[in-house]
C-alpha positions, 0 to 999 in steps of 0.5 A: 794875541794879548793873552798870549803876549802876556804869558810869553812876554810880560810874565817872564820879563817882569815876574815881580810886577806880574806877582804884584798886580795879581789881585788887580788882574784877578779882579779885572778878570772877574769883572770882565767875565761878568760884564761880558756875560751880562752885556752879551745876554742883551745884545740884539746883534749876533756879531756883538753877541759873539764879541762880548762873549769873547770878552767873557771867555778871555777873562777865564784865560787870564784867571787861569794864567795868574793862578801861577801853577802848571794846571792853571797856565796849561788850562789857560793856553788850552782855552786860548786855542779853543777860544781862537777856533770857536770864535773864528767859527762863530764869526764865520757862521754869523757871516754866512747867516748875514749873507743869506738873510742880510741882517744880523738882528736876532729878532729877525730870525724866527727859529733862533731864540730871541 
């Protein structure tokens, strides 16, 4: 909802501020992408892995949004929809795995990669 609010409210209401803060937003987006990816690689918990990979994906949404062209913004909106569907499904799968095994730790699953 934050990225959608940014594209629907913050950018149209404050276009000069959005343009002024573009380098900051781009820098924070790249940091979020790298940080989310690195932290998700070392998570022992499936739910935290999905959550931190979500941070990484939303960094790509923000990068596309601050490109300020039609292709970047439309790609950003498409990625928001994709992210909502896939992350919801991943949390559902984690919940189903937890209900069967009563653990979310990756090390406790023999067939899943450690």
